[in-house]
C-alpha positions as CSV (number, residue, x, y, z in Angstrom):
1,M,169.6,69.0,68.5
2,S,171.7,72.3,68.3
3,F,171.5,75.5,67.2
4,I,173.5,78.8,66.6
5,K,171.3,81.4,68.7
6,G,168.5,83.4,66.6
7,E,168.5,80.6,64.1
8,K,165.4,80.3,62.1
9,V,163.3,77.0,62.8
10,I,159.2,76.7,61.2
11,V,158.0,75.1,63.8
12,V,154.1,72.9,62.8
13,L,152.0,73.7,64.6
14,S,149.1,71.9,65.2
15,G,147.8,73.0,68.9
16,G,148.1,69.6,70.2
17,M,150.5,67.9,72.8
18,D,153.9,66.9,70.1
19,S,153.9,70.7,67.9
20,A,153.8,72.3,71.5
21,T,156.1,70.6,73.7
22,L,158.2,71.0,70.0
23,L,157.8,74.9,70.0
24,Y,159.0,75.5,73.5
25,H,162.0,72.7,72.7
26,I,163.1,74.9,69.8
27,K,162.5,77.7,71.3
28,D,164.2,76.3,74.2
29,M,167.5,75.4,72.3
30,G,168.5,78.9,71.2
31,A,166.3,78.9,67.9
32,E,164.2,81.7,67.1
33,P,160.9,79.8,66.4
34,I,158.0,80.4,63.6
35,A,155.4,79.2,63.3
36,I,152.8,77.3,61.3
37,S,149.4,76.1,61.3
38,F,147.0,74.4,58.9
39,D,143.4,74.3,58.7
40,Y,142.1,71.4,56.0
41,N,138.9,71.6,57.3
42,Q,139.0,68.7,59.8
43,K,136.6,68.1,62.2
44,H,138.9,69.2,65.6
45,R,139.7,72.5,64.3
46,K,139.5,74.1,67.9
47,E,143.1,73.1,67.5
48,L,144.2,75.8,65.9
49,Q,142.6,78.2,69.0
50,S,145.1,75.6,70.6
51,A,148.0,76.6,68.9
52,R,147.2,80.7,69.3
53,E,147.0,80.8,72.5
54,L,150.6,78.7,72.5
55,I,151.8,81.6,70.9
56,T,150.5,84.1,72.8
57,Y,152.4,81.5,75.8
58,T,155.7,81.5,74.0
59,A,155.7,85.5,72.3
60,T,156.3,83.3,69.1
61,K,156.6,86.2,66.6
62,Q,155.7,85.1,63.4
63,W,152.7,82.5,63.0
64,K,150.7,81.9,60.2
65,I,147.5,79.8,60.3
66,F,148.0,78.5,55.9
67,D,144.2,77.7,53.9
68,L,144.1,74.0,53.1
69,Y,140.4,73.5,52.5
70,D,139.4,72.7,49.5
71,L,142.3,69.6,51.0
72,A,139.4,67.8,52.5
73,D,138.0,67.6,48.7
74,I,140.9,65.3,47.4
75,T,141.0,63.6,51.0
76,G,137.4,63.6,51.6
77,K,137.2,59.6,53.1
78,S,139.3,59.8,55.7
79,S,137.1,60.7,59.0
80,L,138.9,63.6,60.1
81,T,137.6,65.5,56.9
82,N,134.0,63.7,56.8
83,E,130.8,64.8,57.5
84,D,129.4,61.2,57.4
85,T,132.2,58.9,59.0
86,A,132.4,59.0,62.2
87,V,136.2,59.2,63.7
88,P,136.3,56.0,66.1
89,E,137.2,55.1,69.4
90,G,139.7,52.5,70.6
91,H,143.1,52.6,70.7
92,Y,145.9,54.2,67.5
93,T,147.1,50.5,67.1
94,D,143.4,49.8,66.3
95,Q,142.9,48.4,62.3
96,S,140.0,51.2,63.1
97,M,142.1,54.1,63.2
98,R,143.3,53.6,60.0
99,S,140.0,56.0,58.6
100,T,141.6,58.5,60.3
101,V,144.5,58.9,57.7
102,V,144.4,61.9,55.7
103,P,146.6,61.0,52.8
104,N,150.2,62.3,51.7
105,R,149.1,64.8,55.0
106,N,152.5,65.3,56.3
107,M,154.4,66.1,53.1
108,V,151.3,68.4,51.8
109,M,151.9,70.4,54.8
110,L,156.2,69.9,55.6
111,S,156.8,70.8,51.8
112,I,154.5,74.5,52.1
113,A,156.4,75.2,55.3
114,A,159.7,73.9,53.6
115,S,158.8,76.5,51.3
116,W,158.5,79.8,54.2
117,A,161.6,78.3,55.4
118,V,163.7,79.1,52.5
119,N,162.0,82.9,52.2
120,E,163.3,83.2,55.7
121,G,166.2,81.4,55.1
122,A,165.4,79.4,58.0
123,I,167.9,76.1,59.0
124,G,165.5,73.4,58.5
125,V,161.0,72.7,59.2
126,A,160.1,70.5,62.4
127,T,157.3,68.5,63.3
128,G,156.6,66.2,66.8
129,V,156.0,63.4,64.5
130,H,156.7,60.0,67.4
131,A,157.3,56.7,67.7
132,G,153.4,56.2,68.4
133,D,152.3,57.4,65.4
134,H,154.7,54.9,63.3
135,A,151.9,52.0,63.3
136,I,149.3,54.1,61.0
137,Y,150.4,56.7,59.5
138,P,152.8,56.0,57.2
139,D,154.4,60.2,56.6
140,C,155.9,59.9,60.4
141,R,158.3,57.4,59.7
142,T,162.0,58.0,60.0
143,E,162.1,56.3,56.7
144,F,159.7,59.5,54.9
145,I,161.3,62.0,57.4
146,V,164.8,60.5,55.6
147,H,163.9,60.8,52.5
148,M,162.0,63.8,52.6
149,E,164.4,66.0,53.9
150,T,166.5,64.9,50.5
151,T,163.5,65.6,48.7
152,L,163.7,69.2,49.8
153,K,166.8,70.0,49.5
154,L,167.2,68.6,45.8
155,A,163.8,70.9,44.9
156,N,165.0,74.3,46.7
157,D,169.0,73.0,45.4
158,G,170.9,76.7,46.0
159,F,167.9,78.4,47.1
160,I,168.0,76.4,50.9
161,H,170.3,77.1,53.9
162,P,173.0,75.3,53.0
163,H,172.8,73.4,57.2
164,F,168.9,72.5,56.1
165,Q,167.2,69.6,58.0
166,V,164.1,67.9,58.4
167,I,163.8,68.7,62.3
168,A,162.1,65.4,64.4
169,P,163.4,65.2,67.5
170,Y,160.8,62.7,69.1
171,I,160.5,59.9,65.6
172,Q,161.9,57.4,68.4
173,M,160.2,58.3,70.8
174,D,157.0,57.6,72.9
175,K,154.2,60.4,73.6
176,A,155.1,59.7,77.5
177,G,159.0,60.3,76.4
178,I,157.7,63.8,75.0
179,V,155.5,65.0,78.2
180,Q,158.4,64.5,80.7
181,I,160.5,66.6,78.1
182,G,157.1,69.4,77.7
183,T,156.8,69.5,81.7
184,R,160.3,70.0,82.4
185,L,160.2,73.4,79.9
186,G,157.0,74.3,81.2
187,V,154.5,73.4,78.9
188,P,150.8,74.7,79.6
189,Y,149.3,71.1,78.2
190,G,146.1,72.5,79.5
191,I,145.8,74.8,76.8
192,T,146.4,71.8,74.4
193,W,143.9,69.9,71.9
194,S,144.4,66.6,71.4
195,C,140.8,65.2,70.7
196,Y,139.6,64.1,66.7
197,K,135.6,64.1,67.3
198,G,136.2,68.5,67.7
199,G,133.7,68.7,70.2
200,N,133.6,71.3,73.3
201,I,135.8,69.4,75.4
202,H,138.2,66.1,75.2
203,C,135.4,62.3,74.6
204,G,138.2,60.2,75.8
205,K,137.3,57.7,74.3
206,C,139.2,58.3,70.4
207,G,142.2,57.1,69.1
208,T,144.1,61.0,70.5
209,C,142.3,61.0,73.8
210,V,143.2,57.5,74.5
211,E,146.7,58.4,73.9
212,R,146.8,61.4,75.9
213,R,145.6,59.7,78.8
214,E,148.0,57.1,78.6
215,A,150.9,59.1,78.3
216,F,150.3,61.6,81.2
217,S,150.6,57.9,83.0
218,D,153.1,56.5,81.8
219,A,155.0,59.3,82.4
220,S,154.0,60.0,85.9
221,V,152.5,63.4,85.2
222,E,149.5,64.9,86.1
223,D,146.4,65.0,83.6
224,P,145.0,69.0,83.3
225,T,142.1,67.7,80.4
226,E,139.0,67.6,80.6
227,Y,137.4,64.6,79.4
228,E,133.3,63.9,78.8
229,A,134.2,60.1,80.1
C-alpha cells in the first residue's frame, strides 16, 4: 500500500479498532484520508462518538456521517438493528453470530464512499475488513472486494480516478496483526469501540468483544478496554 503524497483516499470509519488503524495507516503512507461514517440505527451507535474522537486525534480535514437510518427497515432481522433480537454472545465462528449480519451492508457503504471518491478525485476507498470476518460476513471476503472494485470502476467509467482501487490491506490478516500495526502507529485504542450491544462500556461477551480481547492477547499488547465481565 503506497500513495503519492497528498493523494485522497476515502476511509470507511466505523470507530472500531480496524477502521481506526486504517485511518492512521493511510495517513502514515502519505495519503490524505477523507473519512465517512454511517448511522444505520445500529445498537452500537456509540462507535460514532469514537469516530468523532479519532477525527480529532488525526486532524482529518474532511469527515461526514451518512444517514442510513432506513437501512434498518429493510434489514430488520439483524440483531444489530432489531431491538427485539438480542446480540449473541460467544466467538465470531459460532453459528449464532449469523444474526449479526446486516445484508449487503458493506456493498452499500462502499458504493456511497465511491460516489464521494469520484467527486473528490480520490484514488480509492479503504475498508478495514480482515480475515477474522470471513467466517460469517460474505461482504468481508477477498472475492467480494475484487468484484466490488471491478463494479465500481464500470459504474463510474470515465469519471473515476484512473488508478482507483478498493483498498483492503487487512483482508488476509487477523486482528492481532492489525493491533500490532496500530500499536506501531500510535492508534489510541482506548477510545475505539467494538461492542455490538451498545452499552456504556464493553460487555466483554459478544463476538466483537471476545475478538477484541483475543487480539490484544495474541498481539502481546496491553488491552486498554474496560469490560463489564
